[in-house]
Every structure is written in C-alpha cells, then in structure tokens.
C-alpha positions in Angstrom: -26.1 -3.9 -16.7 -23.1 -3.8 -14.3 -24.0 -5.3 -10.9 -23.8 -3.0 -8.0 -20.6 -3.1 -6.0 -20.6 -4.4 -2.4 -20.0 -2.1 0.4 -16.3 -3.2 0.6 -16.1 -2.8 -3.2 -17.3 0.8 -2.9 -14.7 1.5 -0.1 -11.9 0.0 -2.2 -12.9 1.8 -5.3 -13.2 5.2 -3.5 -10.3 5.0 -1.1 -7.8 2.6 -2.8 -8.6 3.0 -6.5 -5.3 1.6 -7.9 -5.4 -1.6 -5.9 -9.1 -1.8 -6.6 -8.4 -1.9 -10.3 -5.7 -4.6 -9.7 -8.3 -6.6 -7.8 -10.6 -6.6 -10.8 -8.3 -9.1 -12.4 -9.2 -11.8 -9.9 -12.1 -14.2 -10.2 -15.4 -13.0 -8.6 -15.2 -15.0 -5.3 -11.6 -14.0 -4.8 -12.4 -10.5 -5.9 -14.9 -9.9 -3.1 -12.5 -11.2 -0.5 -9.8 -8.8 -1.9 -12.3 -6.0 -1.6 -12.9 -6.9 2.1 -9.1 -6.9 2.8 -8.6 -3.6 1.0 -11.5 -2.1 3.0 -10.0 -3.4 6.2 -6.6 -1.9 5.2 -8.2 1.5 4.6 -10.1 1.5 7.9 -6.9 1.0 9.9 -4.6 3.1 7.6 -6.8 6.2 8.1 -6.6 5.9 11.9 -4.1 8.7 12.4 -6.1 11.0 10.1 -9.4 10.6 11.9 -8.3 10.9 15.6 -7.3 13.9 17.7 -5.3 12.0 20.4 -2.9 9.1 20.3 -5.0 7.2 22.9 -8.1 7.4 20.6 -6.1 5.9 17.8 -4.9 3.0 20.0 -8.5 2.4 21.0 -9.6 2.3 17.4 -6.8 -0.2 16.4 -7.6 -2.3 19.5 -11.3 -2.4 18.3 -10.0 -4.0 15.1 -7.8 -6.5 17.0 -10.8 -7.6 18.9 -12.9 -7.7 15.7 -10.4 -10.2 14.4 -10.6 -12.1 17.7 -14.3 -12.3 17.1 -13.9 -13.5 13.5 -11.6 -16.3 14.7 -14.0 -17.3 17.5 -16.9 -17.5 15.0 -18.7 -14.4 16.4 -17.9 -11.6 14.0 -19.2 -8.1 14.8 -22.0 -6.6 12.9 -20.0 -4.2 10.7 -20.0 -3.6 6.9 -16.3 -4.6 6.7 -16.0 -7.1 9.5 -18.8 -9.4 8.1 -17.2 -9.7 4.6 -13.8 -10.1 6.2 -15.1 -13.0 8.3 -16.3 -14.7 5.2 -12.9 -14.2 3.6 -11.2 -15.7 6.7 -13.4 -18.7 6.6 -13.4 -19.3 2.8 -9.7 -18.8 2.3 -8.3 -20.0 5.7 -6.6 -16.7 6.4 -3.9 -16.3 9.0 -4.2 -13.4 11.4 -0.4 -12.8 11.5 -0.3 -10.4 8.6 -3.3 -8.5 10.0 -1.5 -8.0 13.3 1.6 -6.9 11.4 -0.5 -4.2 9.7 -2.2 -3.1 12.9 1.2 -2.9 14.7 2.6 -0.8 11.9 -0.4 1.5 12.0 -0.1 1.9 15.8 3.5 3.1 15.2 2.0 5.6 12.7 0.4 7.4 15.7 3.8 8.7 16.8 5.4 11.8 15.1 8.9 10.4 14.8 10.1 10.2 11.2 11.9 7.3 9.8 15.5 7.2 11.1 16.8 5.6 7.9 15.8 4.5 4.4 16.0 0.9 5.7 13.3 1.8 8.3 11.2 3.3 5.6 11.5 0.1 3.5 10.6 -2.0 6.6 7.5 0.1 7.1 6.5 -0.6 3.5 7.0 -4.4 4.1 4.9 -4.3 7.3 2.0 -2.4 5.7 1.7 -3.0 1.9 3.9 -6.1 2.1 1.7 -7.8 4.7 -1.4 -6.8 2.8 0.1 -8.4 -0.3 0.7 -11.7 1.5 -3.0 -11.7 2.6 -4.1 -11.1 -1.0 -1.8 -13.9 -2.3 -3.4 -16.3 0.2 -6.8 -15.4 -1.2 -5.6 -15.9 -4.8 -4.3 -19.3 -3.9 -0.7 -18.8 -4.9 1.6 -18.0 -2.0 4.5 -20.2 -3.1 8.0 -19.0 -2.2 8.9 -17.4 -5.6 5.6 -15.6 -6.0 5.6 -14.6 -2.3 9.1 -13.0 -2.8 7.9 -11.2 -5.9 4.7 -10.0 -4.1 6.7 -8.7 -1.2 8.9 -6.7 -3.5 6.1 -5.4 -5.6 4.1 -4.3 -2.5 7.1 -2.6 -1.0 7.7 -0.7 -4.2 4.1 0.4 -4.2 4.4 1.5 -0.5 7.5 3.6 -1.2 6.0 5.1 -4.3 2.9 5.9 -2.3 4.9 7.7 0.4 6.6 9.8 -2.3 3.2 10.7 -3.9 2.0 11.7 -0.4 4.8 14.2 0.2 2.6 17.3 -0.5 -0.1 16.0 1.9 2.3 15.2 4.7 4.1 18.5 4.2 0.8 20.3 4.4 0.1 18.8 7.9 3.8 19.2 8.9 4.4 15.5 9.2 7.8 14.4 8.1 7.8 11.0 6.3 11.3 11.2 4.7 14.2 9.4 6.3 16.4 11.5 8.6 19.6 9.9 7.3 18.9 10.9 3.7 17.9 14.4 4.8 21.2 14.8 6.7 23.3 13.2 3.9 22.0 15.6 1.2 21.6 18.7 3.4 17.9 18.9 3.1 16.0 20.9 5.7 12.6 20.3 7.3 11.8 24.0 6.8 12.1 23.6 3.0 9.9 20.4 3.2 7.2 22.1 5.3 7.2 25.2 3.1 6.9 23.2 -0.2 10.3 24.5 -1.4 11.6 22.4 -4.2 15.3 22.3 -3.6 18.1 20.2 -5.1 18.7 18.6 -1.7 15.1 17.5 -1.4 15.1 16.2 -5.0 18.2 14.1 -4.1 16.4 12.6 -1.1 13.3 11.8 -3.2 15.5 10.3 -5.9 17.2 8.0 -3.4 13.8 6.7 -2.3 12.7 6.3 -5.9 15.8 4.3 -6.6 15.0 2.0 -3.7 11.5 1.5 -5.1 12.9 0.8 -8.5 15.2 -1.8 -7.0 12.2 -3.5 -5.5 10.4 -3.5 -8.8 13.3 -5.2 -10.5 13.3 -7.8 -7.7 9.6 -8.4 -8.3 10.2 -8.8 -12.0 13.1 -11.3 -11.6 11.5 -13.4 -8.8 8.0 -13.7 -10.0 8.2 -17.2 -11.5 5.5 -18.7 -13.7 2.3 -17.6 -11.9 2.1 -14.0 -12.8 -1.5 -14.1 -14.2 -2.9 -15.8 -11.1 -1.2 -13.4 -8.7 -1.7 -10.4 -11.0 -3.8 -8.4 -8.5 -0.7 -8.2 -6.2 2.2 -8.3 -8.7 0.7 -5.5 -10.9 1.5 -3.1 -8.0 5.0 -3.2 -9.4 3.8 -2.0 -12.8 1.7 0.7 -11.1 4.7 1.9 -9.1 6.8 2.0 -12.3 4.2 4.3 -14.0 4.3 6.8 -11.1 8.1 6.6 -10.7 8.5 7.4 -14.4 6.3 10.5 -13.9 8.4 11.5 -10.9 11.6 11.1 -12.9 10.2 13.3 -15.7 9.4 15.9 -13.0 13.1 15.9 -12.0 12.2 14.1 -8.7 10.2 17.1 -7.6 7.7 15.4 -5.3 5.7 18.6 -5.1 4.9 18.6 -8.8 1.1 18.3 -9.2 1.6 16.2 -12.3 2.7 13.3 -10.1 -0.9 12.6 -9.0 -2.8 13.8 -12.1 -5.1 11.4 -13.9 -3.4 8.7 -15.9 -5.8 7.8 -18.7 -3.9 4.8 -20.0 -3.2 3.3 -16.6 -6.0 0.6 -16.8 -4.8 -0.4 -20.3 -1.2 -0.7 -19.0 -2.4 -3.0 -16.2 -4.5 -5.1 -18.7 -1.4 -5.4 -20.9 0.7 -6.5 -18.0 -1.9 -9.1 -17.0 -2.2 -10.3 -20.6 1.6 -10.6 -21.2 2.5 -11.7 -17.6 4.9 -8.7 -17.3 4.8 -6.7 -14.1 
C-alpha cells in the first residue's frame, strides 16, 4: 500500500502538482523537506488572492518572516507547514536569504503595477521560482556553481511559463501581468487583454515572453554539468516548461487557448525519461 502523504505533501500535490511530481524523484528524506518548502511557497504565493487589503497581506507575510525567526531561534510555531520547515532548516542547514527573497517578491505582488519591462518580469521569476530552486538544491545537496546556474535558469523558465499559463486567470480579475514595454512595442491594449480578445498584438507579446523562457531553458541545458540526476527535482522544471511552451506555440501563442492548461497524460513519463537520461 502507498503510505499516506504528509500534510505538506498533500499541499504540494494539490497546489503545486508539477513541482510535486518533480520532487518525487528525490530520496525520501529530501523529498519531505522539498514538500515543506513547496508548501511554504504556496502559503506565501497565495497571499494576494486571499486578502482584501494590502495591509492584511503585509501582516500575513510578516507572520511568515517571524515564523522563520522562530525556526532559527529554535522555537518554531505550531503550524502544519512551519514544523516540517523547521526540520528541513535543521537537517539541511538552510539559509534564510532565499526565503526572504521570496517574501519580498510576494510583498511586491500586493501592488497593482504591472512589470515595466520584460527584464523586470524575468527578475521577478528569479526572485520567486529562482530563489525556491536554490533552496531545493541545498536540500538535494548539490548547489555547486554549474548546477546552481542551471537551476536558476530552469526555475526562471518555469516562472515565465507559469505567468503565461496564468494569463486567463489574471485577465479575469483585471490584473495585468504582461510587461508594459512589450505591450507598447506591439500595440497591444489592456482592453483586449481584459476582454480575452485574442489579437495579433497580444500574441506577439506572448511570443516574446515565450522566447525569453525558451532562452532560459537552453541556458539550463547548456550549464547543467554532470549532476542532472541528483538535481533533477529542480532541473526538470526546464523540461516541464518546454512541454507547455510547445503547446503554446501550437496554439499560435494564444494564451487564452484552453488547451494550454489541459491535462497532459504523458507528462510524468516525459519527466521520468528526462531523469533517466539526464536531459532536461
């Protein structure tokens, strides 16, 4: 019989299913720590979606900063994510720096201003998924320079791909998450975005972001070095991103196409093959 998942494992599987599957390639002790980190990431990433005022979001994120203070002081709070996270900190000697980077990025999420440029969008991906990838590498025991560079690129590609996949959700709540410089360059309008109008201009914007994600994937593939299998739970994000970007390309870079987020039956097999061959 398959053993029951931990609370953090259930959160990761339900809220971050793609990275959850990637984490399954880790050994059991590392796997549980990865689940704890993924659960932490979900808890802070959802802040904007569960609050009604900016100040409430700031209070929620400050709670997590203080929770990490408690972990480092040896007095972790009684919480289904904090307790396993404290075990991960102790067992794998985690540094709080990337956690603060994630929290700071999520605090910026509370504002309504869109990215000024594609470079800002990439920097956001590095500060969120990229920082998470660095934490995961520390747990996996391989944060050497070549693998770290590959993981940063793979995680950034995954972040950009995730933002593209989230276009329908963000448009529905009238939240612009596409860079202003690209919108202006291609003549795309916020009105078309908010009304789910698939226009050539919006497709050009989406294609430019997809190309940036593709460049990050190629960087991950060329920088990964010899430790692909050990670091697979992080590096396989590049393979996942490529699967979704291929779908987006087949849809003509129409980010509103429902096929982009439809089930992908062979996804797990593709990840297993990537882990087996060492190809992200």
